[in-house]
N, CA and C atoms as a LAMMPS dump frame, in Angstrom:
ITEM: TIMESTEP
0
ITEM: NUMBER OF ATOMS
405
ITEM: BOX BOUNDS ff ff ff
-5.0000000000000000e+02 5.0000000000000000e+02
-5.0000000000000000e+02 5.0000000000000000e+02
-5.0000000000000000e+02 5.0000000000000000e+02
ITEM: ATOMS id mol type element x y z
1 1 1 N -313.061 -41.409 114.522
2 1 2 C -312.056 -42.195 113.842
3 1 3 C -311.247 -43.007 114.858
4 2 1 N -311.058 -44.248 114.572
5 2 2 C -310.259 -45.121 115.43
6 2 3 C -308.906 -45.365 114.77
7 3 1 N -307.921 -45.606 115.604
8 3 2 C -306.602 -45.997 115.13
9 3 3 C -306.52 -47.517 115.242
10 4 1 N -305.935 -48.157 114.23
11 4 2 C -305.828 -49.613 114.21
12 4 3 C -304.373 -50.014 114.044
13 5 1 N -303.938 -50.956 114.87
14 5 2 C -302.621 -51.583 114.729
15 5 3 C -302.842 -53.088 114.73
16 6 1 N -301.95 -53.825 114.071
17 6 2 C -302.111 -55.269 114.032
18 6 3 C -300.772 -55.951 113.822
19 7 1 N -300.765 -57.24 114.181
20 7 2 C -299.573 -58.055 114.006
21 7 3 C -299.985 -59.517 113.954
22 8 1 N -299.296 -60.287 113.125
23 8 2 C -299.534 -61.729 113.089
24 8 3 C -298.507 -62.403 113.979
25 9 1 N -298.994 -63.188 114.928
26 9 2 C -298.157 -63.848 115.923
27 9 3 C -298.039 -65.325 115.551
28 10 1 N -296.824 -65.801 115.395
29 10 2 C -296.592 -67.196 115.057
30 10 3 C -296.599 -68.074 116.293
31 11 1 N -297.784 -68.295 116.862
32 11 2 C -297.929 -69.095 118.08
33 11 3 C -299.378 -69.569 118.165
34 12 1 N -299.639 -70.595 118.979
35 12 2 C -301.019 -71.077 119.156
36 12 3 C -301.911 -70.023 119.818
37 13 1 N -303.186 -70.042 119.453
38 13 2 C -304.148 -69.065 119.954
39 13 3 C -304.213 -69.042 121.483
40 14 1 N -304.219 -70.197 122.133
41 14 2 C -304.324 -70.195 123.593
42 14 3 C -303.11 -69.53 124.237
43 15 1 N -301.959 -69.698 123.646
44 15 2 C -300.736 -69.072 124.167
45 15 3 C -300.77 -67.557 123.961
46 16 1 N -301.253 -67.113 122.81
47 16 2 C -301.367 -65.678 122.515
48 16 3 C -302.344 -65.034 123.495
49 17 1 N -303.504 -65.652 123.676
50 17 2 C -304.52 -65.129 124.601
51 17 3 C -303.963 -65.022 126.019
52 18 1 N -303.317 -66.077 126.477
53 18 2 C -302.784 -66.076 127.843
54 18 3 C -301.746 -64.979 128.031
55 19 1 N -300.84 -64.822 127.082
56 19 2 C -299.794 -63.802 127.204
57 19 3 C -300.385 -62.392 127.186
58 20 1 N -301.504 -62.212 126.49
59 20 2 C -302.126 -60.884 126.416
60 20 3 C -302.919 -60.54 127.67
61 21 1 N -303.358 -61.567 128.405
62 21 2 C -304.291 -61.32 129.504
63 21 3 C -303.769 -61.698 130.888
64 22 1 N -302.516 -62.117 130.998
65 22 2 C -301.956 -62.555 132.275
66 22 3 C -300.953 -61.523 132.793
67 23 1 N -301.138 -61.011 134.007
68 23 2 C -300.239 -59.978 134.533
69 23 3 C -298.756 -60.349 134.467
70 24 1 N -298.414 -61.585 134.801
71 24 2 C -297.012 -62.011 134.749
72 24 3 C -296.418 -61.804 133.354
73 25 1 N -297.208 -62.092 132.321
74 25 2 C -296.737 -61.907 130.947
75 25 3 C -296.763 -60.437 130.538
76 26 1 N -297.794 -59.715 130.917
77 26 2 C -297.942 -58.317 130.504
78 26 3 C -296.72 -57.49 130.898
79 27 1 N -296.19 -57.72 132.092
80 27 2 C -295.024 -56.925 132.519
81 27 3 C -293.78 -57.252 131.697
82 28 1 N -293.802 -58.354 130.966
83 28 2 C -292.66 -58.73 130.134
84 28 3 C -292.643 -58.011 128.784
85 29 1 N -293.804 -57.665 128.249
86 29 2 C -293.864 -57.122 126.887
87 29 3 C -294.46 -55.728 126.758
88 30 1 N -295.096 -55.203 127.758
89 30 2 C -295.886 -53.983 127.629
90 30 3 C -295.031 -52.712 127.727
91 31 1 N -294.338 -52.4 126.642
92 31 2 C -293.547 -51.167 126.562
93 31 3 C -293.374 -50.8 125.091
94 32 1 N -293.346 -49.504 124.819
95 32 2 C -293.201 -49.036 123.436
96 32 3 C -291.743 -48.881 123.017
97 33 1 N -290.824 -48.811 123.999
98 33 2 C -289.404 -48.666 123.677
99 33 3 C -288.572 -49.284 124.796
100 34 1 N -287.298 -49.494 124.517
101 34 2 C -286.417 -50.168 125.474
102 34 3 C -286.168 -49.366 126.751
103 35 1 N -286.432 -48.058 126.725
104 35 2 C -286.199 -47.251 127.919
105 35 3 C -287.443 -47.126 128.809
106 36 1 N -288.498 -47.891 128.495
107 36 2 C -289.711 -47.956 129.3
108 36 3 C -289.962 -49.398 129.711
109 37 1 N -290.722 -49.576 130.781
110 37 2 C -291.14 -50.91 131.19
111 37 3 C -292.43 -50.812 131.989
112 38 1 N -293.072 -51.958 132.144
113 38 2 C -294.264 -52.056 132.982
114 38 3 C -293.837 -52.698 134.28
115 39 1 N -294.035 -51.995 135.389
116 39 2 C -293.553 -52.475 136.682
117 39 3 C -294.569 -53.372 137.392
118 40 1 N -295.849 -53.22 137.06
119 40 2 C -296.864 -54.09 137.651
120 40 3 C -298.105 -54.067 136.759
121 41 1 N -298.858 -55.151 136.849
122 41 2 C -300.099 -55.259 136.076
123 41 3 C -301.128 -56.007 136.911
124 42 1 N -302.375 -55.65 136.711
125 42 2 C -303.506 -56.305 137.379
126 42 3 C -304.573 -56.553 136.322
127 43 1 N -305.16 -57.745 136.332
128 43 2 C -306.213 -58.091 135.379
129 43 3 C -307.319 -58.842 136.113
130 44 1 N -308.545 -58.339 136.016
131 44 2 C -309.735 -59.053 136.474
132 44 3 C -310.552 -59.318 135.212
133 45 1 N -310.29 -60.456 134.574
134 45 2 C -310.771 -60.746 133.233
135 45 3 C -312.231 -61.215 133.235
136 46 1 N -313.123 -60.294 133.6
137 46 2 C -314.569 -60.497 133.53
138 46 3 C -315.183 -59.184 133.066
139 47 1 N -316.352 -59.253 132.453
140 47 2 C -317.037 -58.023 132.065
141 47 3 C -317.309 -57.215 133.323
142 48 1 N -316.907 -55.961 133.309
143 48 2 C -316.999 -55.097 134.479
144 48 3 C -315.75 -55.157 135.341
145 49 1 N -314.849 -56.082 135.035
146 49 2 C -313.597 -56.207 135.78
147 49 3 C -312.604 -55.124 135.377
148 50 1 N -311.795 -54.726 136.318
149 50 2 C -310.806 -53.679 136.07
150 50 3 C -309.45 -54.282 135.719
151 51 1 N -308.686 -53.515 134.953
152 51 2 C -307.308 -53.868 134.649
153 51 3 C -306.455 -52.623 134.808
154 52 1 N -305.176 -52.806 135.058
155 52 2 C -304.253 -51.675 135.108
156 52 3 C -302.836 -52.158 134.86
157 53 1 N -302.049 -51.264 134.306
158 53 2 C -300.618 -51.49 134.102
159 53 3 C -299.896 -50.214 134.491
160 54 1 N -298.853 -50.334 135.281
161 54 2 C -298.021 -49.183 135.644
162 54 3 C -296.851 -49.149 134.68
163 55 1 N -296.808 -48.108 133.846
164 55 2 C -295.751 -47.948 132.849
165 55 3 C -294.838 -46.825 133.31
166 56 1 N -293.519 -47.099 133.304
167 56 2 C -292.551 -46.115 133.782
168 56 3 C -291.317 -46.085 132.9
169 57 1 N -290.706 -44.899 132.819
170 57 2 C -289.385 -44.796 132.207
171 57 3 C -288.414 -45.551 133.115
172 58 1 N -287.489 -46.286 132.519
173 58 2 C -286.556 -47.073 133.333
174 58 3 C -285.675 -46.204 134.219
175 59 1 N -285.471 -44.937 133.849
176 59 2 C -284.661 -44.055 134.693
177 59 3 C -285.47 -43.435 135.832
178 60 1 N -286.759 -43.787 135.912
179 60 2 C -287.6 -43.311 137.007
180 60 3 C -288.092 -41.89 136.86
181 61 1 N -287.842 -41.259 135.722
182 61 2 C -288.191 -39.85 135.559
183 61 3 C -289.681 -39.584 135.381
184 62 1 N -290.423 -40.552 134.873
185 62 2 C -291.84 -40.349 134.603
186 62 3 C -292.529 -41.711 134.537
187 63 1 N -293.826 -41.709 134.805
188 63 2 C -294.609 -42.93 134.713
189 63 3 C -296.09 -42.606 134.737
190 64 1 N -296.893 -43.592 134.381
191 64 2 C -298.336 -43.395 134.403
192 64 3 C -299.025 -44.75 134.526
193 65 1 N -300.281 -44.699 134.948
194 65 2 C -301.103 -45.899 135.032
195 65 3 C -302.034 -45.94 133.826
196 66 1 N -302.036 -47.069 133.133
197 66 2 C -302.985 -47.314 132.058
198 66 3 C -304.025 -48.254 132.651
199 67 1 N -305.251 -47.776 132.794
200 67 2 C -306.263 -48.563 133.499
201 67 3 C -307.617 -48.417 132.822
202 68 1 N -308.44 -49.435 133.022
203 68 2 C -309.77 -49.403 132.448
204 68 3 C -310.636 -50.524 132.967
205 69 1 N -311.764 -50.7 132.268
206 69 2 C -312.767 -51.699 132.642
207 69 3 C -313.156 -52.479 131.393
208 70 1 N -313.187 -53.804 131.515
209 70 2 C -313.619 -54.644 130.402
210 70 3 C -315.119 -54.5 130.185
211 71 1 N -315.518 -54.302 128.931
212 71 2 C -316.933 -54.148 128.605
213 71 3 C -317.478 -55.336 127.817
214 72 1 N -316.603 -56.134 127.219
215 72 2 C -317.022 -57.324 126.484
216 72 3 C -315.825 -58.26 126.386
217 73 1 N -316.071 -59.543 126.632
218 73 2 C -315.01 -60.547 126.537
219 73 3 C -315.58 -61.791 125.871
220 74 1 N -314.946 -62.196 124.784
221 74 2 C -315.213 -63.49 124.172
222 74 3 C -313.87 -64.205 124.195
223 75 1 N -313.693 -65.176 125.081
224 75 2 C -312.382 -65.802 125.253
225 75 3 C -311.748 -66.243 123.932
226 76 1 N -310.488 -65.896 123.783
227 76 2 C -309.65 -66.209 122.637
228 76 3 C -310.162 -65.603 121.328
229 77 1 N -311.08 -64.61 121.437
230 77 2 C -311.581 -63.93 120.244
231 77 3 C -311.584 -62.412 120.363
232 78 1 N -312.061 -61.885 121.497
233 78 2 C -312.297 -60.444 121.579
234 78 3 C -312.203 -59.944 123.007
235 79 1 N -311.534 -58.813 123.158
236 79 2 C -311.554 -58.013 124.387
237 79 3 C -312.009 -56.618 123.992
238 80 1 N -312.955 -56.071 124.715
239 80 2 C -313.331 -54.674 124.537
240 80 3 C -313.253 -54.023 125.902
241 81 1 N -312.773 -52.781 125.927
242 81 2 C -312.638 -52.113 127.205
243 81 3 C -312.775 -50.606 127.056
244 82 1 N -313.063 -49.998 128.192
245 82 2 C -313.163 -48.542 128.304
246 82 3 C -312.01 -48.088 129.184
247 83 1 N -311.327 -47.035 128.769
248 83 2 C -310.286 -46.432 129.595
249 83 3 C -310.497 -44.928 129.543
250 84 1 N -310.938 -44.382 130.67
251 84 2 C -311.36 -42.984 130.688
252 84 3 C -312.583 -42.819 129.803
253 85 1 N -312.548 -41.826 128.955
254 85 2 C -313.654 -41.563 128.029
255 85 3 C -313.465 -42.278 126.692
256 86 1 N -312.433 -43.076 126.585
257 86 2 C -312.093 -43.737 125.325
258 86 3 C -312.39 -45.229 125.399
259 87 1 N -312.451 -45.867 124.233
260 87 2 C -312.671 -47.309 124.164
261 87 3 C -311.634 -47.943 123.25
262 88 1 N -311.48 -49.264 123.416
263 88 2 C -310.58 -50.026 122.558
264 88 3 C -311.114 -51.441 122.412
265 89 1 N -310.678 -52.1 121.362
266 89 2 C -310.999 -53.51 121.162
267 89 3 C -309.745 -54.235 120.697
268 90 1 N -309.64 -55.497 121.091
269 90 2 C -308.537 -56.347 120.668
270 90 3 C -309.157 -57.621 120.116
271 91 1 N -308.927 -57.876 118.828
272 91 2 C -309.458 -59.064 118.176
273 91 3 C -308.335 -60.072 117.978
274 92 1 N -308.669 -61.34 118.149
275 92 2 C -307.731 -62.441 117.961
276 92 3 C -308.317 -63.358 116.892
277 93 1 N -307.654 -63.434 115.732
278 93 2 C -308.148 -64.238 114.613
279 93 3 C -307.154 -65.343 114.295
280 94 1 N -307.581 -66.593 114.415
281 94 2 C -306.746 -67.726 114.045
282 94 3 C -306.594 -67.749 112.527
283 95 1 N -305.356 -67.892 112.048
284 95 2 C -305.088 -68.028 110.625
285 95 3 C -304.292 -69.322 110.42
286 96 1 N -304.007 -69.645 109.184
287 96 2 C -303.25 -70.864 108.896
288 96 3 C -301.836 -70.823 109.472
289 97 1 N -301.284 -69.628 109.61
290 97 2 C -299.885 -69.529 110.061
291 97 3 C -299.71 -68.698 111.329
292 98 1 N -300.743 -68.653 112.165
293 98 2 C -300.615 -67.931 113.423
294 98 3 C -301.905 -67.256 113.826
295 99 1 N -301.757 -66.231 114.644
296 99 2 C -302.905 -65.491 115.163
297 99 3 C -302.739 -64.02 114.795
298 100 1 N -303.714 -63.48 114.097
299 100 2 C -303.721 -62.055 113.791
300 100 3 C -304.338 -61.333 114.984
301 101 1 N -303.566 -60.437 115.594
302 101 2 C -304.05 -59.618 116.7
303 101 3 C -304.257 -58.211 116.149
304 102 1 N -305.467 -57.713 116.294
305 102 2 C -305.84 -56.4 115.757
306 102 3 C -306.376 -55.555 116.903
307 103 1 N -305.733 -54.421 117.147
308 103 2 C -306.134 -53.511 118.218
309 103 3 C -306.67 -52.228 117.574
310 104 1 N -307.866 -51.829 117.975
311 104 2 C -308.468 -50.578 117.504
312 104 3 C -308.794 -49.736 118.734
313 105 1 N -308.456 -48.446 118.669
314 105 2 C -308.682 -47.603 119.841
315 105 3 C -309.009 -46.177 119.435
316 106 1 N -309.713 -45.503 120.333
317 106 2 C -310.028 -44.089 120.148
318 106 3 C -308.785 -43.266 120.463
319 107 1 N -308.416 -42.339 119.589
320 107 2 C -307.239 -41.505 119.877
321 107 3 C -307.532 -40.463 120.949
322 108 1 N -306.451 -39.939 121.516
323 108 2 C -306.572 -38.825 122.465
324 108 3 C -306.068 -37.56 121.784
325 109 1 N -306.139 -36.433 122.488
326 109 2 C -305.852 -35.142 121.862
327 109 3 C -304.445 -34.613 122.094
328 110 1 N -303.648 -35.246 122.949
329 110 2 C -302.342 -34.709 123.298
330 110 3 C -301.293 -34.993 122.227
331 111 1 N -301.239 -36.231 121.758
332 111 2 C -300.224 -36.635 120.792
333 111 3 C -300.846 -36.804 119.414
334 112 1 N -300.029 -36.677 118.368
335 112 2 C -300.522 -36.819 117.001
336 112 3 C -301.007 -38.247 116.765
337 113 1 N -301.851 -38.412 115.769
338 113 2 C -302.346 -39.742 115.418
339 113 3 C -301.182 -40.663 115.073
340 114 1 N -300.184 -40.123 114.371
341 114 2 C -299.023 -40.925 113.979
342 114 3 C -298.238 -41.397 115.207
343 115 1 N -298.063 -40.512 116.199
344 115 2 C -297.352 -40.906 117.422
345 115 3 C -298.121 -41.988 118.174
346 116 1 N -299.437 -41.814 118.264
347 116 2 C -300.238 -42.808 118.965
348 116 3 C -300.2 -44.158 118.248
349 117 1 N -300.358 -44.133 116.94
350 117 2 C -300.312 -45.38 116.177
351 117 3 C -298.94 -46.033 116.316
352 118 1 N -297.879 -45.237 116.239
353 118 2 C -296.527 -45.765 116.374
354 118 3 C -296.272 -46.377 117.741
355 119 1 N -296.736 -45.727 118.785
356 119 2 C -296.537 -46.241 120.139
357 119 3 C -297.286 -47.539 120.379
358 120 1 N -298.552 -47.583 119.972
359 120 2 C -299.339 -48.805 120.18
360 120 3 C -298.808 -49.934 119.298
361 121 1 N -298.337 -49.599 118.078
362 121 2 C -297.764 -50.64 117.213
363 121 3 C -296.473 -51.167 117.814
364 122 1 N -295.66 -50.299 118.391
365 122 2 C -294.41 -50.738 119.031
366 122 3 C -294.696 -51.695 120.185
367 123 1 N -295.722 -51.409 120.972
368 123 2 C -296.099 -52.311 122.062
369 123 3 C -296.543 -53.661 121.497
370 124 1 N -297.352 -53.633 120.438
371 124 2 C -297.807 -54.884 119.827
372 124 3 C -296.635 -55.657 119.222
373 125 1 N -295.659 -54.952 118.663
374 125 2 C -294.462 -55.613 118.139
375 125 3 C -293.679 -56.288 119.262
376 126 1 N -293.58 -55.641 120.427
377 126 2 C -292.938 -56.259 121.593
378 126 3 C -293.706 -57.502 122.028
379 127 1 N -295.018 -57.424 121.996
380 127 2 C -295.846 -58.579 122.331
381 127 3 C -295.534 -59.746 121.392
382 128 1 N -295.479 -59.475 120.107
383 128 2 C -295.158 -60.507 119.107
384 128 3 C -293.807 -61.155 119.423
385 129 1 N -292.778 -60.334 119.657
386 129 2 C -291.443 -60.877 119.96
387 129 3 C -291.475 -61.731 121.228
388 130 1 N -292.162 -61.258 122.23
389 130 2 C -292.256 -61.991 123.49
390 130 3 C -292.916 -63.362 123.293
391 131 1 N -294.077 -63.382 122.669
392 131 2 C -294.814 -64.642 122.502
393 131 3 C -294.037 -65.599 121.593
394 132 1 N -293.474 -65.081 120.537
395 132 2 C -292.752 -65.959 119.615
396 132 3 C -291.451 -66.477 120.206
397 133 1 N -290.962 -65.879 121.28
398 133 2 C -289.735 -66.366 121.93
399 133 3 C -289.979 -67.672 122.692
400 134 1 N -291.258 -68.037 122.906
401 134 2 C -291.581 -69.287 123.587
402 134 3 C -291.284 -70.506 122.745
403 135 1 N -291.352 -70.325 121.439
404 135 2 C -291.226 -71.471 120.512
405 135 3 C -289.799 -71.951 120.425
């Protein structure tokens, strides 16, 4: 079973794609709550290329690296990647009023499905706010 989160972004597709795949932008939006942030990000946007984001509590008490390898890339349409033993996909669909971003991922065993869905949705909501702030 995969968990799915999605959001419609009111911005041009090229802008949405760039903000999702550029390290400078990723550190601006990649957090599930205001007390967390991403301190650095790396993206090698090619199949077989590695990516990573360092996510930390702002008080410095805890942090972790979210890292993986891209397994499929269709520019401005699809990202698929492996992180550990899990996989995820990010779809970008142009609509009449924006871009629907849909993220599907394999859950892990530590946190409940609801917590995982809530955390990934919160990150996607931050992404939406960030990209829409450009307009």
